[in-house]
Biopython code that builds the backbone (N, CA, C, O; Angstrom):
import numpy as np
from Bio.PDB.StructureBuilder import StructureBuilder

atoms = [
    (1, "MET", "N", (-59.607, 55.660, 71.018)),
    (1, "MET", "CA", (-60.852, 55.431, 71.712)),
    (1, "MET", "C", (-60.714, 55.975, 73.125)),
    (1, "MET", "O", (-59.677, 55.796, 73.763)),
    (2, "LEU", "N", (-61.707, 56.608, 73.594)),
    (2, "LEU", "CA", (-61.702, 57.212, 74.919)),
    (2, "LEU", "C", (-62.648, 56.433, 75.830)),
    (2, "LEU", "O", (-63.775, 56.106, 75.460)),
    (3, "ILE", "N", (-62.152, 56.148, 77.027)),
    (3, "ILE", "CA", (-62.998, 55.482, 78.020)),
    (3, "ILE", "C", (-63.203, 56.460, 79.168)),
    (3, "ILE", "O", (-62.245, 56.927, 79.785)),
    (4, "ARG", "N", (-64.434, 56.753, 79.435)),
    (4, "ARG", "CA", (-64.767, 57.599, 80.583)),
    (4, "ARG", "C", (-65.453, 56.709, 81.611)),
    (4, "ARG", "O", (-66.450, 56.045, 81.328)),
    (5, "VAL", "N", (-64.885, 56.719, 82.812)),
    (5, "VAL", "CA", (-65.466, 55.871, 83.850)),
    (5, "VAL", "C", (-66.351, 56.705, 84.767)),
    (5, "VAL", "O", (-66.158, 57.912, 84.913)),
    (6, "MET", "N", (-67.313, 56.046, 85.373)),
    (6, "MET", "CA", (-68.136, 56.706, 86.381)),
    (6, "MET", "C", (-67.371, 56.586, 87.696)),
    (6, "MET", "O", (-67.325, 55.519, 88.309)),
    (7, "LYS", "N", (-66.779, 57.690, 88.114)),
    (7, "LYS", "CA", (-65.852, 57.682, 89.244)),
    (7, "LYS", "C", (-66.472, 57.185, 90.541)),
    (7, "LYS", "O", (-65.753, 56.735, 91.433)),
    (8, "GLU", "N", (-67.774, 57.258, 90.658)),
    (8, "GLU", "CA", (-68.410, 56.760, 91.881)),
    (8, "GLU", "C", (-68.477, 55.226, 91.895)),
    (8, "GLU", "O", (-68.790, 54.629, 92.925)),
    (9, "PHE", "N", (-68.180, 54.583, 90.737)),
    (9, "PHE", "CA", (-68.223, 53.131, 90.649)),
    (9, "PHE", "C", (-66.898, 52.484, 90.264)),
    (9, "PHE", "O", (-66.654, 51.321, 90.586)),
    (10, "ILE", "N", (-66.030, 53.246, 89.566)),
    (10, "ILE", "CA", (-64.807, 52.649, 89.042)),
    (10, "ILE", "C", (-63.611, 53.565, 89.298)),
    (10, "ILE", "O", (-63.634, 54.753, 88.973)),
    (11, "SER", "N", (-62.572, 52.988, 89.885)),
    (11, "SER", "CA", (-61.321, 53.696, 90.134)),
    (11, "SER", "C", (-60.505, 53.757, 88.842)),
    (11, "SER", "O", (-60.389, 52.760, 88.130)),
    (12, "ASN", "N", (-59.941, 54.931, 88.543)),
    (12, "ASN", "CA", (-59.092, 55.077, 87.357)),
    (12, "ASN", "C", (-57.920, 54.101, 87.407)),
    (12, "ASN", "O", (-57.579, 53.476, 86.402)),
    (13, "GLU", "N", (-57.309, 53.977, 88.579)),
    (13, "GLU", "CA", (-56.157, 53.079, 88.723)),
    (13, "GLU", "C", (-56.568, 51.622, 88.511)),
    (13, "GLU", "O", (-55.818, 50.841, 87.924)),
    (14, "TYR", "N", (-57.750, 51.261, 88.986)),
    (14, "TYR", "CA", (-58.235, 49.891, 88.810)),
    (14, "TYR", "C", (-58.470, 49.591, 87.333)),
    (14, "TYR", "O", (-58.054, 48.544, 86.839)),
    (15, "ILE", "N", (-59.137, 50.507, 86.625)),
    (15, "ILE", "CA", (-59.432, 50.231, 85.220)),
    (15, "ILE", "C", (-58.140, 50.164, 84.410)),
    (15, "ILE", "O", (-58.063, 49.412, 83.437)),
    (16, "LEU", "N", (-57.127, 50.934, 84.794)),
    (16, "LEU", "CA", (-55.834, 50.844, 84.117)),
    (16, "LEU", "C", (-55.224, 49.463, 84.333)),
    (16, "LEU", "O", (-54.715, 48.853, 83.393)),
    (17, "LEU", "N", (-55.275, 48.973, 85.565)),
    (17, "LEU", "CA", (-54.786, 47.614, 85.839)),
    (17, "LEU", "C", (-55.564, 46.586, 85.021)),
    (17, "LEU", "O", (-54.977, 45.685, 84.423)),
    (18, "ALA", "N", (-56.869, 46.726, 85.001)),
    (18, "ALA", "CA", (-57.715, 45.756, 84.294)),
    (18, "ALA", "C", (-57.430, 45.766, 82.793)),
    (18, "ALA", "O", (-57.402, 44.711, 82.160)),
    (19, "LEU", "N", (-57.219, 46.949, 82.225)),
    (19, "LEU", "CA", (-56.997, 47.053, 80.785)),
    (19, "LEU", "C", (-55.594, 46.631, 80.369)),
    (19, "LEU", "O", (-55.349, 46.376, 79.190)),
    (20, "THR", "N", (-54.680, 46.555, 81.314)),
    (20, "THR", "CA", (-53.315, 46.119, 80.990)),
    (20, "THR", "C", (-53.045, 44.702, 81.496)),
    (20, "THR", "O", (-51.897, 44.259, 81.524)),
    (21, "GLU", "N", (-54.080, 44.006, 81.887)),
    (21, "GLU", "CA", (-53.958, 42.629, 82.360)),
    (21, "GLU", "C", (-53.562, 41.741, 81.176)),
    (21, "GLU", "O", (-54.171, 41.841, 80.111)),
    (22, "PRO", "N", (-52.555, 40.874, 81.341)),
    (22, "PRO", "CA", (-52.031, 40.089, 80.214)),
    (22, "PRO", "C", (-53.066, 39.290, 79.429)),
    (22, "PRO", "O", (-52.986, 39.249, 78.201)),
    (23, "ASN", "N", (-54.024, 38.661, 80.081)),
    (23, "ASN", "CA", (-55.037, 37.881, 79.345)),
    (23, "ASN", "C", (-55.914, 38.783, 78.476)),
    (23, "ASN", "O", (-56.277, 38.415, 77.359)),
    (24, "LEU", "N", (-56.251, 39.955, 78.990)),
    (24, "LEU", "CA", (-57.057, 40.891, 78.206)),
    (24, "LEU", "C", (-56.246, 41.400, 77.016)),
    (24, "LEU", "O", (-56.775, 41.523, 75.911)),
    (25, "LEU", "N", (-54.962, 41.697, 77.238)),
    (25, "LEU", "CA", (-54.110, 42.159, 76.146)),
    (25, "LEU", "C", (-53.954, 41.085, 75.071)),
    (25, "LEU", "O", (-53.954, 41.394, 73.880)),
    (26, "ALA", "N", (-53.823, 39.835, 75.485)),
    (26, "ALA", "CA", (-53.715, 38.735, 74.520)),
    (26, "ALA", "C", (-55.009, 38.612, 73.712)),
    (26, "ALA", "O", (-54.977, 38.411, 72.498)),
    (27, "SER", "N", (-56.125, 38.732, 74.389)),
    (27, "SER", "CA", (-57.419, 38.666, 73.712)),
    (27, "SER", "C", (-57.562, 39.828, 72.729)),
    (27, "SER", "O", (-58.062, 39.653, 71.619)),
    (28, "ALA", "N", (-57.124, 41.000, 73.142)),
    (28, "ALA", "CA", (-57.189, 42.174, 72.274)),
    (28, "ALA", "C", (-56.302, 41.976, 71.046)),
    (28, "ALA", "O", (-56.683, 42.345, 69.935)),
    (29, "ALA", "N", (-55.129, 41.398, 71.247)),
    (29, "ALA", "CA", (-54.215, 41.161, 70.124)),
    (29, "ALA", "C", (-54.829, 40.199, 69.112)),
    (29, "ALA", "O", (-54.607, 40.334, 67.908)),
    (30, "GLU", "N", (-55.593, 39.238, 69.594)),
    (30, "GLU", "CA", (-56.228, 38.266, 68.695)),
    (30, "GLU", "C", (-57.316, 38.910, 67.843)),
    (30, "GLU", "O", (-57.537, 38.496, 66.705)),
    (31, "THR", "N", (-57.993, 39.914, 68.380)),
    (31, "THR", "CA", (-59.098, 40.541, 67.652)),
    (31, "THR", "C", (-58.668, 41.781, 66.879)),
    (31, "THR", "O", (-59.466, 42.351, 66.135)),
    (32, "ALA", "N", (-57.411, 42.210, 67.046)),
    (32, "ALA", "CA", (-56.930, 43.405, 66.347)),
    (32, "ALA", "C", (-56.936, 43.173, 64.846)),
    (32, "ALA", "O", (-56.640, 42.080, 64.365)),
    (33, "VAL", "N", (-57.280, 44.228, 64.119)),
    (33, "VAL", "CA", (-57.329, 44.156, 62.656)),
    (33, "VAL", "C", (-56.425, 45.226, 62.058)),
    (33, "VAL", "O", (-56.018, 46.163, 62.746)),
    (34, "GLY", "N", (-56.118, 45.082, 60.792)),
    (34, "GLY", "CA", (-55.302, 46.070, 60.094)),
    (34, "GLY", "C", (-54.008, 45.455, 59.617)),
    (34, "GLY", "O", (-53.427, 44.605, 60.293)),
    (35, "LEU", "N", (-53.554, 45.883, 58.449)),
    (35, "LEU", "CA", (-52.337, 45.325, 57.881)),
    (35, "LEU", "C", (-51.084, 46.028, 58.392)),
    (35, "LEU", "O", (-50.105, 45.372, 58.748)),
    (36, "THR", "N", (-51.109, 47.354, 58.430)),
    (36, "THR", "CA", (-49.897, 48.072, 58.852)),
    (36, "THR", "C", (-49.956, 48.473, 60.317)),
    (36, "THR", "O", (-48.988, 48.286, 61.053)),
    (37, "VAL", "N", (-51.067, 49.012, 60.735)),
    (37, "VAL", "CA", (-51.239, 49.407, 62.139)),
    (37, "VAL", "C", (-52.444, 48.660, 62.687)),
    (37, "VAL", "O", (-53.574, 48.860, 62.243)),
    (38, "LYS", "N", (-52.182, 47.797, 63.658)),
    (38, "LYS", "CA", (-53.271, 47.024, 64.258)),
    (38, "LYS", "C", (-54.135, 47.935, 65.123)),
    (38, "LYS", "O", (-53.622, 48.818, 65.810)),
    (39, "HIS", "N", (-55.434, 47.719, 65.086)),
    (39, "HIS", "CA", (-56.358, 48.477, 65.923)),
    (39, "HIS", "C", (-57.560, 47.598, 66.274)),
    (39, "HIS", "O", (-57.764, 46.530, 65.697)),
    (40, "LEU", "N", (-58.329, 48.071, 67.217)),
    (40, "LEU", "CA", (-59.514, 47.337, 67.668)),
    (40, "LEU", "C", (-60.769, 48.048, 67.182)),
    (40, "LEU", "O", (-60.827, 49.276, 67.130)),
    (41, "ARG", "N", (-61.753, 47.265, 66.834)),
    (41, "ARG", "CA", (-63.056, 47.839, 66.493)),
    (41, "ARG", "C", (-63.802, 48.161, 67.788)),
    (41, "ARG", "O", (-63.626, 47.487, 68.803)),
    (42, "VAL", "N", (-64.628, 49.189, 67.738)),
    (42, "VAL", "CA", (-65.400, 49.586, 68.919)),
    (42, "VAL", "C", (-66.233, 48.407, 69.423)),
    (42, "VAL", "O", (-66.323, 48.184, 70.631)),
    (43, "GLY", "N", (-66.836, 47.661, 68.517)),
    (43, "GLY", "CA", (-67.661, 46.516, 68.918)),
    (43, "GLY", "C", (-66.870, 45.462, 69.665)),
    (43, "GLY", "O", (-67.378, 44.834, 70.595)),
    (44, "ASP", "N", (-65.604, 45.265, 69.250)),
    (44, "ASP", "CA", (-64.761, 44.284, 69.941)),
    (44, "ASP", "C", (-64.449, 44.745, 71.358)),
    (44, "ASP", "O", (-64.457, 43.946, 72.295)),
    (45, "VAL", "N", (-64.174, 46.037, 71.508)),
    (45, "VAL", "CA", (-63.864, 46.585, 72.833)),
    (45, "VAL", "C", (-65.091, 46.495, 73.731)),
    (45, "VAL", "O", (-64.975, 46.207, 74.923)),
    (46, "GLU", "N", (-66.244, 46.737, 73.169)),
    (46, "GLU", "CA", (-67.484, 46.648, 73.953)),
    (46, "GLU", "C", (-67.720, 45.240, 74.480)),
    (46, "GLU", "O", (-68.416, 45.067, 75.480)),
    (47, "ASN", "N", (-67.154, 44.235, 73.825)),
    (47, "ASN", "CA", (-67.349, 42.845, 74.243)),
    (47, "ASN", "C", (-66.328, 42.367, 75.269)),
    (47, "ASN", "O", (-66.441, 41.247, 75.767)),
    (48, "PHE", "N", (-65.328, 43.194, 75.599)),
    (48, "PHE", "CA", (-64.366, 42.803, 76.638)),
    (48, "PHE", "C", (-65.097, 42.634, 77.958)),
    (48, "PHE", "O", (-65.967, 43.428, 78.314)),
    (49, "LYS", "N", (-64.729, 41.596, 78.665)),
    (49, "LYS", "CA", (-65.333, 41.338, 79.971)),
    (49, "LYS", "C", (-64.333, 41.751, 81.057)),
    (49, "LYS", "O", (-63.299, 41.109, 81.237)),
    (50, "ILE", "N", (-64.651, 42.814, 81.764)),
    (50, "ILE", "CA", (-63.791, 43.324, 82.832)),
    (50, "ILE", "C", (-64.589, 43.274, 84.127)),
    (50, "ILE", "O", (-65.616, 43.939, 84.256)),
    (51, "PRO", "N", (-64.111, 42.479, 85.091)),
    (51, "PRO", "CA", (-64.837, 42.412, 86.364)),
    (51, "PRO", "C", (-64.762, 43.748, 87.093)),
    (51, "PRO", "O", (-63.695, 44.357, 87.179)),
    (52, "ILE", "N", (-65.882, 44.194, 87.609)),
    (52, "ILE", "CA", (-65.930, 45.457, 88.337)),
    (52, "ILE", "C", (-66.443, 45.179, 89.754)),
    (52, "ILE", "O", (-67.651, 45.166, 89.992)),
    (53, "PRO", "N", (-65.511, 44.957, 90.695)),
    (53, "PRO", "CA", (-65.930, 44.758, 92.088)),
    (53, "PRO", "C", (-66.329, 46.101, 92.709)),
    (53, "PRO", "O", (-66.157, 47.144, 92.078)),
    (54, "PRO", "N", (-66.848, 46.087, 93.914)),
    (54, "PRO", "CA", (-67.179, 47.344, 94.599)),
    (54, "PRO", "C", (-65.940, 48.244, 94.689)),
    (54, "PRO", "O", (-64.809, 47.757, 94.700)),
    (55, "LEU", "N", (-66.162, 49.543, 94.751)),
    (55, "LEU", "CA", (-65.087, 50.529, 94.728)),
    (55, "LEU", "C", (-64.042, 50.290, 95.818)),
    (55, "LEU", "O", (-62.845, 50.413, 95.559)),
    (56, "ASN", "N", (-64.477, 49.953, 97.026)),
    (56, "ASN", "CA", (-63.503, 49.721, 98.104)),
    (56, "ASN", "C", (-62.620, 48.513, 97.800)),
    (56, "ASN", "O", (-61.442, 48.502, 98.156)),
    (57, "GLU", "N", (-63.175, 47.511, 97.152)),
    (57, "GLU", "CA", (-62.385, 46.337, 96.768)),
    (57, "GLU", "C", (-61.427, 46.677, 95.620)),
    (57, "GLU", "O", (-60.306, 46.171, 95.570)),
    (58, "GLN", "N", (-61.871, 47.529, 94.710)),
    (58, "GLN", "CA", (-60.983, 47.986, 93.634)),
    (58, "GLN", "C", (-59.752, 48.676, 94.228)),
    (58, "GLN", "O", (-58.624, 48.431, 93.801)),
    (59, "LYS", "N", (-59.988, 49.541, 95.220)),
    (59, "LYS", "CA", (-58.873, 50.258, 95.858)),
    (59, "LYS", "C", (-57.933, 49.285, 96.550)),
    (59, "LYS", "O", (-56.717, 49.474, 96.520)),
    (60, "LEU", "N", (-58.472, 48.254, 97.168)),
    (60, "LEU", "CA", (-57.648, 47.231, 97.820)),
    (60, "LEU", "C", (-56.822, 46.467, 96.776)),
    (60, "LEU", "O", (-55.641, 46.195, 96.992)),
    (61, "ILE", "N", (-57.441, 46.128, 95.664)),
    (61, "ILE", "CA", (-56.732, 45.421, 94.589)),
    (61, "ILE", "C", (-55.587, 46.279, 94.063)),
    (61, "ILE", "O", (-54.480, 45.779, 93.867)),
    (62, "VAL", "N", (-55.842, 47.559, 93.834)),
    (62, "VAL", "CA", (-54.801, 48.474, 93.346)),
    (62, "VAL", "C", (-53.672, 48.563, 94.359)),
    (62, "VAL", "O", (-52.499, 48.539, 93.984)),
    (63, "SER", "N", (-54.012, 48.665, 95.638)),
    (63, "SER", "CA", (-52.998, 48.752, 96.690)),
    (63, "SER", "C", (-52.133, 47.495, 96.730)),
    (63, "SER", "O", (-50.909, 47.586, 96.826)),
    (64, "LYS", "N", (-52.760, 46.335, 96.659)),
    (64, "LYS", "CA", (-52.016, 45.066, 96.665)),
    (64, "LYS", "C", (-51.148, 44.936, 95.412)),
    (64, "LYS", "O", (-50.006, 44.485, 95.488)),
    (65, "ALA", "N", (-51.691, 45.331, 94.272)),
    (65, "ALA", "CA", (-50.927, 45.249, 93.023)),
    (65, "ALA", "C", (-49.698, 46.154, 93.091)),
    (65, "ALA", "O", (-48.614, 45.755, 92.666)),
    (66, "LYS", "N", (-49.857, 47.370, 93.621)),
    (66, "LYS", "CA", (-48.717, 48.279, 93.764)),
    (66, "LYS", "C", (-47.656, 47.670, 94.672)),
    (66, "LYS", "O", (-46.463, 47.765, 94.383)),
    (67, "ALA", "N", (-48.084, 47.043, 95.769)),
    (67, "ALA", "CA", (-47.146, 46.411, 96.699)),
    (67, "ALA", "C", (-46.400, 45.269, 96.000)),
    (67, "ALA", "O", (-45.196, 45.099, 96.190)),
    (68, "LEU", "N", (-47.121, 44.495, 95.197)),
    (68, "LEU", "CA", (-46.483, 43.387, 94.468)),
    (68, "LEU", "C", (-45.525, 43.900, 93.392)),
    (68, "LEU", "O", (-44.460, 43.317, 93.186)),
    (69, "PHE", "N", (-45.892, 44.981, 92.708)),
    (69, "PHE", "CA", (-44.987, 45.572, 91.715)),
    (69, "PHE", "C", (-43.707, 46.055, 92.380)),
    (69, "PHE", "O", (-42.615, 45.878, 91.841)),
    (70, "THR", "N", (-43.846, 46.669, 93.560)),
    (70, "THR", "CA", (-42.678, 47.136, 94.309)),
    (70, "THR", "C", (-41.803, 45.954, 94.710)),
    (70, "THR", "O", (-40.580, 46.014, 94.587)),
    (71, "LEU", "N", (-42.421, 44.889, 95.186)),
    (71, "LEU", "CA", (-41.682, 43.684, 95.560)),
    (71, "LEU", "C", (-40.949, 43.111, 94.343)),
    (71, "LEU", "O", (-39.782, 42.729, 94.443)),
    (72, "CYS", "N", (-41.624, 43.052, 93.209)),
    (72, "CYS", "CA", (-40.984, 42.539, 91.979)),
    (72, "CYS", "C", (-39.788, 43.398, 91.583)),
    (72, "CYS", "O", (-38.751, 42.871, 91.181)),
    (73, "ASP", "N", (-39.928, 44.715, 91.695)),
    (73, "ASP", "CA", (-38.805, 45.607, 91.372)),
    (73, "ASP", "C", (-37.627, 45.367, 92.304)),
    (73, "ASP", "O", (-36.475, 45.363, 91.870)),
    (74, "THR", "N", (-37.920, 45.166, 93.597)),
    (74, "THR", "CA", (-36.864, 44.890, 94.579)),
    (74, "THR", "C", (-36.178, 43.570, 94.265)),
    (74, "THR", "O", (-34.950, 43.486, 94.289)),
    (75, "LEU", "N", (-36.965, 42.534, 93.971)),
    (75, "LEU", "CA", (-36.398, 41.228, 93.633)),
    (75, "LEU", "C", (-35.552, 41.299, 92.364)),
    (75, "LEU", "O", (-34.496, 40.674, 92.277)),
    (76, "LYS", "N", (-36.023, 42.064, 91.387)),
    (76, "LYS", "CA", (-35.267, 42.225, 90.147)),
    (76, "LYS", "C", (-33.913, 42.882, 90.430)),
    (76, "LYS", "O", (-32.894, 42.468, 89.878)),
    (77, "THR", "N", (-33.903, 43.893, 91.279)),
    (77, "THR", "CA", (-32.658, 44.568, 91.645)),
    (77, "THR", "C", (-31.710, 43.614, 92.357)),
    (77, "THR", "O", (-30.515, 43.594, 92.064)),
    (78, "HIS", "N", (-32.236, 42.823, 93.291)),
    (78, "HIS", "CA", (-31.401, 41.846, 94.012)),
    (78, "HIS", "C", (-30.854, 40.781, 93.066)),
    (78, "HIS", "O", (-29.700, 40.369, 93.186)),
    (79, "LEU", "N", (-31.679, 40.341, 92.133)),
    (79, "LEU", "CA", (-31.246, 39.342, 91.166)),
    (79, "LEU", "C", (-30.135, 39.896, 90.276)),
    (79, "LEU", "O", (-29.149, 39.206, 90.016)),
    (80, "GLN", "N", (-30.284, 41.119, 89.814)),
    (80, "GLN", "CA", (-29.246, 41.742, 88.996)),
    (80, "GLN", "C", (-27.943, 41.881, 89.783)),
    (80, "GLN", "O", (-26.859, 41.661, 89.243)),
    (81, "SER", "N", (-28.054, 42.244, 91.051)),
    (81, "SER", "CA", (-26.873, 42.374, 91.911)),
    (81, "SER", "C", (-26.196, 41.015, 92.085)),
    (81, "SER", "O", (-24.970, 40.917, 92.023)),
    (82, "ALA", "N", (-26.990, 39.977, 92.302)),
    (82, "ALA", "CA", (-26.435, 38.628, 92.470)),
    (82, "ALA", "C", (-25.750, 38.165, 91.183)),
    (82, "ALA", "O", (-24.694, 37.536, 91.235)),
    (83, "GLN", "N", (-26.341, 38.469, 90.043)),
    (83, "GLN", "CA", (-25.735, 38.092, 88.773)),
    (83, "GLN", "C", (-24.411, 38.827, 88.564)),
    (83, "GLN", "O", (-23.451, 38.251, 88.052)),
    (84, "GLN", "N", (-24.362, 40.092, 88.960)),
    (84, "GLN", "CA", (-23.128, 40.869, 88.851)),
    (84, "GLN", "C", (-22.051, 40.269, 89.758)),
    (84, "GLN", "O", (-20.888, 40.173, 89.368)),
    (85, "THR", "N", (-22.440, 39.870, 90.959)),
    (85, "THR", "CA", (-21.499, 39.232, 91.886)),
    (85, "THR", "C", (-20.972, 37.930, 91.293)),
    (85, "THR", "O", (-19.779, 37.641, 91.390)),
    (86, "GLN", "N", (-21.858, 37.142, 90.678)),
    (86, "GLN", "CA", (-21.436, 35.898, 90.029)),
    (86, "GLN", "C", (-20.392, 36.169, 88.948)),
    (86, "GLN", "O", (-19.393, 35.457, 88.851)),
    (87, "LEU", "N", (-20.624, 37.191, 88.144)),
    (87, "LEU", "CA", (-19.671, 37.523, 87.084)),
    (87, "LEU", "C", (-18.313, 37.909, 87.670)),
    (87, "LEU", "O", (-17.273, 37.510, 87.146)),
    (88, "HIS", "N", (-18.323, 38.680, 88.748)),
    (88, "HIS", "CA", (-17.067, 39.066, 89.394)),
    (88, "HIS", "C", (-16.344, 37.833, 89.953)),
    (88, "HIS", "O", (-15.122, 37.725, 89.852)),
    (89, "LEU", "N", (-17.109, 36.909, 90.542)),
    (89, "LEU", "CA", (-16.492, 35.686, 91.076)),
    (89, "LEU", "C", (-15.894, 34.826, 89.957)),
    (89, "LEU", "O", (-14.797, 34.288, 90.104)),
    (90, "VAL", "N", (-16.616, 34.700, 88.841)),
    (90, "VAL", "CA", (-16.110, 33.937, 87.705)),
    (90, "VAL", "C", (-14.825, 34.576, 87.184)),
    (90, "VAL", "O", (-13.857, 33.875, 86.892)),
    (91, "ASP", "N", (-14.813, 35.892, 87.067)),
    (91, "ASP", "CA", (-13.609, 36.598, 86.612)),
    (91, "ASP", "C", (-12.433, 36.346, 87.575)),
    (91, "ASP", "O", (-11.310, 36.080, 87.146)),
    (92, "ALA", "N", (-12.715, 36.434, 88.873)),
    (92, "ALA", "CA", (-11.655, 36.226, 89.868)),
    (92, "ALA", "C", (-11.122, 34.796, 89.807)),
    (92, "ALA", "O", (-9.912, 34.580, 89.879)),
    (93, "LEU", "N", (-12.016, 33.823, 89.674)),
    (93, "LEU", "CA", (-11.600, 32.429, 89.591)),
    (93, "LEU", "C", (-10.811, 32.171, 88.314)),
    (93, "LEU", "O", (-9.824, 31.436, 88.336)),
    (94, "THR", "N", (-11.227, 32.756, 87.225)),
    (94, "THR", "CA", (-10.508, 32.604, 85.959)),
    (94, "THR", "C", (-9.096, 33.150, 86.065)),
    (94, "THR", "O", (-8.142, 32.519, 85.611)),
    (95, "VAL", "N", (-8.966, 34.320, 86.663)),
    (95, "VAL", "CA", (-7.645, 34.926, 86.855)),
    (95, "VAL", "C", (-6.788, 34.041, 87.763)),
    (95, "VAL", "O", (-5.600, 33.848, 87.503)),
    (96, "ALA", "N", (-7.387, 33.507, 88.822)),
    (96, "ALA", "CA", (-6.650, 32.660, 89.763)),
    (96, "ALA", "C", (-6.179, 31.369, 89.105)),
    (96, "ALA", "O", (-5.072, 30.906, 89.381)),
    (97, "VAL", "N", (-7.000, 30.784, 88.243)),
    (97, "VAL", "CA", (-6.629, 29.533, 87.564)),
    (97, "VAL", "C", (-5.534, 29.802, 86.538)),
    (97, "VAL", "O", (-4.608, 29.002, 86.409)),
    (98, "VAL", "N", (-5.619, 30.897, 85.816)),
    (98, "VAL", "CA", (-4.642, 31.216, 84.775)),
    (98, "VAL", "C", (-3.282, 31.539, 85.409)),
    (98, "VAL", "O", (-2.244, 31.201, 84.841)),
    (99, "ASN", "N", (-3.278, 32.179, 86.559)),
    (99, "ASN", "CA", (-2.019, 32.560, 87.204)),
    (99, "ASN", "C", (-1.529, 31.383, 87.985)),
    (99, "ASN", "O", (-0.478, 31.458, 88.621)),
]
sb = StructureBuilder()
sb.init_structure("model")
sb.init_model(0)
sb.init_chain("A")
sb.init_seg("    ")
for serial, (resi, resn, name, xyz) in enumerate(atoms, 1):
    if name == "N":
        sb.init_residue(resn, " ", resi, " ")
    sb.init_atom(name, np.array(xyz, "f"), 0.0, 1.0, " ", f" {name:<3s}", serial, name[0])
structure = sb.get_structure()
């Protein structure tokens, strides 16, 4: 299915965010049909409710979402580093106790 947006009213980046929003994806999964390959009927897609704020607000939402995604990536990296440090400390303590 192809979605063409009216660029004077809807930002491509905003509609991508809206279409990948977890609640919308869950709703889509509930209405998907098919035994081997799940798909959506055109009528079901037409019934999706996607809020469309003014274009300047859409751009602000996209900007904030990008900043939050970047923050999440940074936090994930720090968490992985901390977990690696914990493993090294556990290994060092284990070696110290055994010796």
